[in-house]
C-alpha positions as CSV (number, residue, x, y, z in Angstrom):
1,M,0.0,0.1,-0.1
2,A,2.9,2.4,0.8
3,D,4.5,1.5,-2.4
4,Q,1.2,2.6,-4.4
5,W,0.8,5.7,-2.2
6,Q,4.6,6.5,-3.3
7,D,3.9,6.0,-6.8
8,F,0.8,8.1,-6.9
9,R,3.0,10.9,-5.5
10,R,5.6,10.6,-7.8
11,V,2.9,10.7,-10.8
12,Q,1.2,13.6,-9.3
13,S,4.5,15.4,-8.7
14,E,5.6,14.6,-12.5
15,W,2.1,15.9,-13.7
16,K,2.8,19.3,-11.7
17,V,5.9,19.8,-13.3
18,K,4.7,19.2,-16.7
19,Q,1.9,21.7,-16.1
20,Q,4.1,24.2,-14.8
21,E,6.6,23.8,-18.0
22,V,3.6,24.2,-20.2
23,K,2.3,27.6,-18.5
24,R,6.0,28.8,-18.7
25,K,6.2,28.1,-22.4
26,E,2.4,29.6,-23.2
27,A,3.6,32.7,-21.1
28,K,6.8,33.0,-23.0
29,D,5.1,32.6,-26.6
30,V,2.6,35.3,-25.5
31,K,5.4,37.6,-24.4
32,D,7.2,36.9,-27.9
33,K,4.0,37.4,-29.7
34,L,3.5,40.7,-27.9
35,Q,6.9,41.9,-28.2
36,W,7.0,41.1,-32.0
37,G,3.5,42.9,-32.7
38,F,4.3,45.7,-30.3
39,D,4.9,48.4,-33.0
40,Q,1.8,46.9,-35.1
41,I,-0.8,47.7,-32.9
42,P,-3.2,49.6,-35.1
43,P,-5.2,52.7,-33.5
44,G,-8.6,52.1,-32.2
45,C,-8.4,49.0,-30.5
46,H,-11.4,48.6,-28.1
47,F,-12.1,45.0,-27.7
48,R,-15.1,43.3,-25.3
49,S,-13.3,41.3,-22.8
50,R,-14.1,37.5,-22.2
51,L,-12.2,37.5,-18.8
52,P,-14.4,37.5,-15.5
53,D,-15.2,40.7,-14.1
54,L,-13.5,42.7,-17.1
55,S,-16.0,44.3,-19.6
56,H,-13.7,45.8,-22.1
57,V,-10.3,46.8,-23.1
58,T,-8.8,49.5,-24.8
59,V,-5.3,49.9,-26.2
60,I,-3.8,53.4,-26.6
61,R,-0.6,54.2,-28.1
62,P,0.9,57.4,-26.6
63,Q,1.6,60.0,-29.8
64,V,5.3,59.9,-29.3
65,K,8.0,58.6,-31.4
66,D,9.7,55.3,-30.5
67,A,7.2,55.0,-27.5
68,Q,8.3,52.2,-25.1
69,S,4.9,51.4,-23.9
70,V,1.0,51.5,-24.8
71,H,-1.6,52.2,-22.2
72,V,-4.0,49.3,-21.7
73,V,-7.2,50.5,-20.1
74,L,-9.4,48.0,-18.3
75,F,-13.1,48.8,-17.8
76,Y,-15.1,46.9,-14.9
77,R,-17.9,47.3,-12.5
78,G,-16.5,49.1,-9.4
79,A,-17.9,48.1,-6.1
80,R,-21.1,50.2,-6.6
81,G,-21.7,48.9,-9.7
82,S,-20.7,51.9,-11.2
83,E,-18.1,51.4,-14.4
84,E,-14.4,52.1,-13.4
85,H,-11.2,52.0,-15.3
86,A,-7.6,51.2,-14.7
87,T,-4.7,51.5,-16.6
88,V,-1.8,49.3,-17.1
89,S,1.2,49.5,-19.4
90,L,2.1,47.1,-22.3
91,M,5.8,47.3,-22.5
92,K,7.9,47.0,-25.8
93,D,9.5,43.8,-24.4
94,G,6.0,42.2,-24.3
95,T,5.3,42.3,-20.5
96,I,2.4,43.9,-18.6
97,R,3.5,46.2,-15.8
98,G,1.2,47.8,-13.3
99,K,-1.2,47.1,-10.4
100,L,-4.5,45.7,-10.9
101,P,-7.4,46.6,-8.9
102,P,-8.7,44.3,-6.3
103,E,-12.3,44.2,-8.2
104,L,-9.9,41.9,-10.9
105,K,-8.9,39.5,-8.4
106,K,-9.7,36.5,-10.7
107,I,-7.6,37.7,-13.2
108,S,-3.9,38.3,-13.8
109,K,-1.8,40.2,-16.0
110,E,-0.7,36.8,-17.7
111,D,-4.5,36.3,-18.7
112,I,-5.0,40.1,-19.8
113,A,-1.5,39.3,-22.2
114,A,-3.0,36.2,-23.6
115,E,-6.2,37.9,-24.4
116,L,-4.5,40.7,-26.2
117,V,-2.7,38.2,-28.1
118,A,-6.0,36.1,-29.3
119,N,-7.4,39.5,-30.3
120,L,-4.4,40.8,-32.2
121,E,-4.0,37.7,-34.0
122,Q,-7.4,37.9,-35.5
123,I,-6.9,41.6,-36.5
124,N,-3.9,40.6,-38.1
125,P,-2.0,44.2,-37.9
126,Q,0.2,43.0,-40.9
127,F,-3.0,42.9,-43.2
128,W,-3.8,46.7,-42.8
129,S,-2.0,50.0,-44.2
130,E,-2.2,53.5,-43.5
131,I,-4.3,55.6,-45.4
132,T,-3.3,59.6,-45.0
133,T,-6.6,60.5,-46.6
134,P,-9.7,60.1,-44.3
135,I,-12.1,57.2,-45.1
136,I,-15.7,58.5,-45.8
137,P,-15.3,61.7,-44.0
138,P,-18.3,63.3,-42.4
139,G,-20.5,65.4,-44.9
140,E,-23.7,67.2,-44.3
141,I,-26.2,65.9,-41.5
142,F,-29.1,64.1,-43.0
143,P,-31.7,61.1,-42.1
144,L,-30.1,57.9,-41.9
145,G,-33.2,55.6,-41.6
146,P,-33.1,52.5,-39.4
147,R,-30.6,52.6,-36.9
148,E,-27.6,50.1,-37.0
149,E,-25.7,48.0,-34.5
150,R,-24.4,49.7,-31.6
151,G,-20.8,49.1,-31.1
152,G,-21.2,49.2,-27.4
153,G,-18.0,51.2,-26.5
154,G,-17.9,53.8,-23.8
155,P,-18.8,57.7,-24.6
156,D,-14.9,58.3,-25.2
157,D,-13.6,54.9,-26.3
158,G,-15.4,54.5,-29.4
159,P,-17.2,51.1,-30.7
160,L,-16.3,48.0,-29.4
161,V,-13.9,46.2,-32.4
162,D,-15.1,42.6,-33.1
163,P,-11.7,40.6,-34.2
164,A,-13.8,37.6,-35.6
165,R,-15.9,39.8,-37.7
166,L,-12.8,41.4,-39.2
167,E,-11.2,38.0,-39.6
168,H,-14.3,36.6,-41.3
169,I,-14.1,39.4,-44.0
170,M,-10.5,38.9,-44.4
171,K,-11.0,35.1,-44.9
172,Q,-13.5,35.7,-47.8
173,G,-10.4,36.5,-50.2
174,A,-9.3,40.1,-49.1
175,L,-6.2,40.8,-50.5
176,F,-5.0,43.5,-47.9
177,G,-6.5,46.4,-45.9
178,G,-6.3,50.3,-45.0
179,L,-7.0,52.2,-42.2
180,D,-7.1,56.1,-41.7
181,K,-5.9,57.9,-38.7
182,S,-8.8,56.9,-36.9
183,G,-7.8,53.2,-37.1
184,L,-10.4,50.3,-36.4
185,S,-12.6,53.0,-34.7
186,G,-13.5,54.3,-38.0
187,Y,-14.4,53.3,-41.6
188,H,-11.5,50.6,-42.9
189,V,-11.3,49.2,-46.2
190,F,-10.8,45.3,-47.6
191,V,-9.5,45.5,-50.9
192,F,-10.1,42.5,-53.5
193,E,-9.3,42.1,-57.1
194,N,-12.4,43.9,-58.5
195,F,-14.1,45.6,-55.4
196,F,-13.4,46.6,-52.0
197,V,-15.6,46.7,-48.6
198,L,-16.0,49.7,-46.6
199,E,-17.2,48.6,-42.8
200,N,-17.5,50.7,-39.6
201,E,-18.7,49.2,-36.5
202,R,-20.0,52.4,-34.8
203,I,-23.7,53.3,-34.6
204,D,-25.5,54.7,-37.8
205,N,-23.1,53.4,-40.5
206,A,-23.3,50.9,-42.9
207,V,-21.3,48.5,-44.9
208,Y,-20.6,49.7,-48.4
209,I,-19.4,47.3,-51.1
210,V,-17.9,49.0,-54.4
211,D,-17.0,48.1,-57.6
212,I,-13.5,49.1,-58.3
213,P,-13.7,51.8,-61.3
214,N,-12.3,50.9,-64.6
215,G,-8.4,51.6,-65.0
216,I,-7.6,50.9,-61.2
217,V,-5.7,47.8,-61.1
218,V,-5.0,45.9,-57.9
219,P,-1.4,44.7,-58.3
220,A,-0.8,41.2,-59.1
221,K,0.0,39.0,-56.6
222,A,-1.4,41.8,-54.1
223,T,-1.1,39.2,-51.0
224,A,2.5,39.3,-51.5
225,L,2.9,43.0,-51.5
226,N,5.4,44.1,-48.8
227,Q,4.1,47.0,-46.3
228,T,6.0,49.6,-48.5
229,E,4.4,48.4,-51.7
230,R,0.8,48.3,-50.0
231,D,1.2,51.9,-48.8
232,A,2.0,52.9,-52.2
233,F,-0.9,51.6,-53.8
234,F,-3.1,53.7,-51.4
235,A,-1.1,56.7,-51.8
236,E,-0.9,56.4,-55.5
237,S,-3.8,54.7,-56.7
238,E,-7.4,56.7,-57.6
239,I,-8.9,54.4,-55.4
240,V,-8.3,57.1,-52.5
241,E,-10.7,59.4,-54.4
242,V,-13.2,57.0,-54.1
243,L,-12.5,56.2,-50.5
244,G,-12.7,60.1,-49.7
245,R,-16.3,60.3,-50.7
246,T,-18.9,61.3,-48.2
247,K,-22.0,58.8,-47.1
248,Q,-24.3,61.1,-49.4
249,E,-21.9,60.6,-52.2
250,M,-21.6,56.8,-51.6
251,I,-25.4,56.5,-51.6
252,A,-26.1,58.5,-54.5
253,D,-23.8,56.1,-56.4
254,K,-26.5,53.5,-57.5
255,V,-24.4,52.1,-60.3
256,R,-21.4,50.4,-58.5
257,T,-22.2,50.8,-54.7
258,R,-23.9,48.3,-52.7
259,R,-25.0,49.7,-49.0
260,I,-25.9,47.1,-46.3
261,V,-27.4,48.5,-43.1
262,H,-26.4,46.2,-40.1
263,Q,-29.9,44.4,-39.5
264,G,-31.3,40.9,-39.6
265,E,-28.9,38.7,-41.7
266,W,-26.5,41.5,-43.1
267,M,-23.4,39.2,-42.4
268,K,-25.1,36.6,-44.8
269,R,-25.8,39.2,-47.4
270,I,-22.2,40.6,-47.6
271,D,-21.0,37.0,-47.7
272,E,-23.3,36.1,-50.6
273,I,-22.1,39.7,-52.6
274,I,-18.6,38.9,-52.0
275,A,-18.8,35.2,-53.4
276,N,-20.9,36.2,-56.3
277,L,-18.3,39.3,-57.0
278,R,-15.3,37.1,-56.8
279,A,-16.7,34.3,-58.7
280,E,-17.4,37.1,-61.6
281,Y,-13.8,38.4,-61.5
282,L,-12.4,34.4,-61.5
283,K,-14.6,33.9,-64.3
284,K,-13.3,36.7,-66.5
285,A,-9.8,36.0,-65.4
286,Q,-9.5,32.4,-66.7
């Protein structure tokens, strides 16, 4: 009996050592990914959190060159039920520093780091290029009709970004994307071979699917373009003129612009339109 107990203790000890090694490896992987992606975090990163007692997280990059840290703002419910927030720092070496409030005692800095990595992997920072021209700048105020899906962010942090939604559109065959200075908080563009998709998660906005005008050529093997080449495409292509149209101008273009409101099975409608347009392009390319 004593031998069996010793065997049990030995197996249990070995299991604990293995689990600790797995956790150390996972923590190192998370740190390495945050360190690698530190300079690529786009503006407008406001995520709904799946961690206990944490409602959402906002990542803010300081407006200084060669910043060594970014602010990670944690939103949660305080002891009296009111929304509170605390700020920790994501360092350039991939670590998170700062003190967590007692209301978040169920989570650790490692949990926060792992969730940041999961969201950033879905957003895929390398997919996006910076566009200097504002995408769909505000025009004169006019009735928009039915209200659309609310992003859910606080009054100052913009709409909550749904990484799964961005990843879903990317996987429909998008070649690359573009963000203006608003980042993911404003309109962002997904470029396909013969059309592009404009999406915004903020209330009172819609999805626009626009045929690329004749004469604008998306570079061959566009998915293989490096960041500099993608930036040059947005800087030099006439597509920027189309992206700079107001909502009124977009809606007025009945020939090549489709507007889909965030209602009902709107994502299914987008999938169908994208599939049909890509099939049309591939058929002509044969």
